[in-house]
Steps between C-alpha positions, in 0.01 A plus 500: 500500500167667562512866582331432833792294624696662776843618411719741686449778251123492527492516879776755551422864429773761452354704787543204733864454408717688746872544512717550808217515751610604848379238745637433844325174578299211360186653651573830327550322166159334536336830607649671198368230265150535649520881472605489137231252400220688675616833350457356153181310575250707693274204565770316695562545868861564598457356850346182367778447246762557769329264747471230237868535405601480867274199557669324208848581637401344833454169320862523391720766350459573131872579486611239247873553545778696328353833606159441340150498648167427334243612756151403393146465625141453394252783520121507508338706229804506276433432134844469356848419618711798603877488499738746665871493422751693702865521574594627845764764558648278768449142606237411759479196728218282368542170688588351163574129469873570460498775767622750242347848512279599209531781245287370213127462555220387272164507675191325369146562611256254350121463507358300789407220261863449407548225246780280381575783258614711793724225627641476152579871515682460831709222354575712190625775729704266715657352188592844364645612828706185505713645222769698664580707191136604473493610865824689461351683204196601703715616790707717269201690360522872565130582480153350489472512121818302453391257773160447338658440160754256640232302680253484212753456220586161636143382535250376247 
């Protein structure tokens, strides 16, 4: 594996791993993701990230079922993939494919010239989140540090 390959632990930063986020709606979840990303990356525009996430949701919900959503979008001017992991303090309606509300969110913002590598990353995430025990572990985390460690320990 080359060190440039995308794995969860090299796109997810501890400061973008958030535990028990209060969010009252899908829109609020997406706003929060955009806020967090732009706070940690001055060059990125919060409004643009949010609009791109919303535009992607309009194509079809990124709620993949079992309380999990993987909102994602492309962004002009972005050089590297950014991941945001969060658990929500209560479930939020997300128009998911199984109509279940969501409480586990992994957002991905990828460069405009997204490649097959980015699709690979999405499928890695979907595969991970398919494991119920793994999801339960994430949901039980008490703080961001524990959440970050649980998410990255399993990757590689």
